[in-house]
C-alpha positions in Angstrom: -7.1 4.0 0.4 -9.2 3.0 3.3 -7.4 0.9 6.2 -9.5 -0.9 8.9 -8.0 -0.4 12.0 -7.5 1.5 15.2 -6.2 5.2 14.6 -4.2 5.4 17.2 -1.6 2.9 16.3 -0.6 5.4 13.4 -0.9 8.1 15.0 1.7 6.5 17.4 4.0 6.2 14.4 3.9 10.2 14.6 2.4 10.5 11.2 0.7 13.7 9.9 -2.8 12.9 9.8 -6.3 14.7 10.5 -9.4 13.3 11.8 -13.0 13.5 10.8 -15.6 14.1 13.5 -16.9 10.4 13.3 -13.4 9.2 14.2 -11.7 8.4 11.0 -8.1 9.7 10.5 -6.5 10.6 7.1 -2.9 10.5 5.9 -2.3 12.7 2.8 0.7 11.6 0.6 1.4 13.9 -2.3 -2.1 13.7 -3.4 -2.7 10.0 -2.3 -5.5 9.6 0.6 -5.1 6.8 3.4 -8.0 6.8 5.5 -8.4 4.4 8.8 -11.4 4.0 9.7 -12.0 2.3 13.5 -15.5 1.8 12.8 -15.5 -1.4 10.6 -15.9 -4.9 12.1 -13.1 -6.4 9.9 -8.9 -5.6 9.6 -6.8 -4.5 6.8 -7.4 -2.8 3.7 -11.0 -2.9 2.7 -11.4 -0.5 -0.3 -9.6 1.7 -2.5 -10.6 4.8 -3.8 -11.0 5.7 -7.1 -11.9 9.4 -9.1 -14.6 7.9 -10.5 -17.1 4.8 -9.7 -15.8 1.7 -10.3 -17.7 -1.8 -9.9 -16.1 -4.3 -8.0 -14.9 -7.7 -9.1 -15.4 -10.8 -7.1 -11.8 -12.3 -7.9 -10.1 -8.9 -6.5 -11.8 -9.3 -3.1 -11.2 -5.6 -2.9 -13.8 -3.0 -2.7 -13.5 0.4 -4.9 -15.1 3.5 -3.7 -14.9 6.8 -5.0 -12.4 8.8 -3.5 -13.4 11.3 -0.8 -11.9 14.9 -0.9 -8.3 15.1 0.2 -7.6 16.2 3.7 -6.5 20.0 4.3 -2.5 18.8 4.7 0.1 15.9 4.1 2.8 14.5 5.8 5.7 15.9 3.3 8.0 13.5 4.6 5.6 10.9 2.0 6.0 11.4 -1.2 3.1 9.3 -1.9 2.3 5.5 -2.1 5.0 3.7 -4.3 2.6 0.3 -4.5 -0.1 -2.4 -3.2 0.6 -5.9 -3.0 -2.2 -8.3 -3.8 -1.8 -12.1 -2.3 -3.4 -14.4 -4.8 -3.8 -18.2 -5.5 -3.7 -17.7 -9.3 -1.7 -14.6 -11.0 -3.3 -14.9 -14.5 -6.7 -14.9 -12.9 -6.4 -11.6 -10.6 -4.1 -10.2 -13.2 -6.9 -10.7 -15.7 -9.5 -9.2 -13.3 -7.7 -6.3 -12.6 -6.8 -5.6 -16.4 -11.1 -6.1 -17.4 -12.2 -3.9 -14.3 -9.4 -1.1 -14.1 -8.2 -1.0 -17.6 -4.8 -1.2 -16.1 -2.7 -4.1 -18.8 0.1 -6.3 -16.7 3.3 -4.6 -17.5 5.4 -7.7 -16.8 5.7 -10.8 -14.6 8.7 -11.8 -12.4 9.4 -15.4 -11.6 10.8 -15.0 -8.1 11.7 -18.8 -7.5 9.9 -21.4 -5.3 6.7 -21.2 -7.4 6.4 -17.5 -6.6 5.5 -15.2 -9.2 4.6 -11.3 -9.5 2.5 -9.3 -12.2 2.7 -5.4 -12.1 0.4 -3.4 -13.3 0.2 0.9 -13.0 -2.7 2.4 -11.4 -1.5 6.0 -11.8 1.5 7.0 -10.0 0.8 3.5 -7.7 2.4 0.1 -9.0 0.0 -2.8 -8.0 2.1 -5.5 -7.4 0.4 -9.2 -7.4 1.9 -11.8 -5.6 1.1 -15.9 -6.7 2.5 -17.8 -3.7 2.1 -21.3 -3.6 -0.2 -22.4 -0.3 -2.6 -19.3 -1.0 -6.2 -19.6 0.5 -7.8 -20.2 -3.0 -10.5 -17.6 -4.0 -10.4 -13.7 -4.1 -7.3 -12.0 -3.7 -6.4 -10.2 -1.1 -4.9 -7.1 0.3 -1.3 -7.8 2.1 0.0 -3.9 2.5 1.5 -0.6 1.4 4.1 0.9 0.2 5.3 4.5 0.8 8.0 6.6 -1.1 9.4 9.0 1.7 12.0 11.9 1.5 14.5 10.3 4.1 14.4 6.9 5.1 16.8 6.7 7.4 15.0 10.1 9.4 11.9 8.6 8.9 12.9 5.4 10.8 15.6 6.8 13.4 12.9 7.5 16.4 11.5 4.3 16.3 12.6 1.1 18.2 13.8 -1.7 16.7 10.6 -3.9 17.9 8.7 -1.2 15.6 10.8 -1.3 12.7 13.3 -3.0 10.8 16.8 -1.5 9.5 16.6 0.3 6.0 18.0 -2.3 3.7 18.6 -2.5 0.1 15.6 -3.1 -2.1 14.8 -5.7 -4.9 14.7 -2.2 -7.1 18.6 -1.3 -8.0 19.7 1.8 -6.4 16.7 1.7 -3.6 16.5 0.8 0.6 13.2 -0.3 2.5 12.8 -0.6 5.9 9.3 -2.7 7.0 7.2 -2.0 9.9 6.8 -5.2 12.6 4.5 -6.6 14.0 5.8 -4.5 17.2 3.5 -2.1 15.5 0.2 -3.2 15.5 -0.9 -2.2 12.2 -3.9 -4.4 10.8 -1.7 -4.0 7.2 2.1 -4.5 6.4 3.3 -1.1 5.9 6.7 -0.2 4.5 8.8 2.7 3.2 11.0 3.2 0.4 13.5 5.7 -0.6 12.7 7.3 -3.9 13.1 6.2 -7.6 16.4 7.6 -8.9 14.7 10.0 -11.2 13.4 11.6 -8.0 16.8 11.6 -5.9 18.6 12.9 -9.0 16.0 15.0 -11.3 17.9 16.0 -14.5 
């Protein structure tokens, strides 16, 4: 995953990463690499990386790229990317495009209320959550943000001030908690951190 952003803002959080000679910074979360590229003219999540070449689709609005070799070391506090959120004005159109291009069928649709609907696809170990919201900008879907799964949520967010992160709270998924970075963190995309699935917390 490639995020066009200021590298120093990610480094200021204390996440473990490595920097290329060209200035790009990589954070590896259990095999999923998040690359922060300061050279882009736009800001936010601009591309996803896959093992093979995937043709981009105008209804998805995010570029696809062949993933680069992973950085040499990982942040062992990050268990991986739990899910990525796409915002759209048409759940049916965007989910159809995801299934067509990525071969990832729509697993379920959740009616949130107030005209908000969520559709869920699985891309390997990562869940793609597509959100239809009334008043969303017509046209291609846009990438709202991503959520990391972490080993110890309380320990991770403890060093951060309240203007950087919300306090851990119950997530929609039963038995899990989540904390979201606030605007004070200055990141170009929304980022949150979650406790593991129950099967990870209590194997066997």
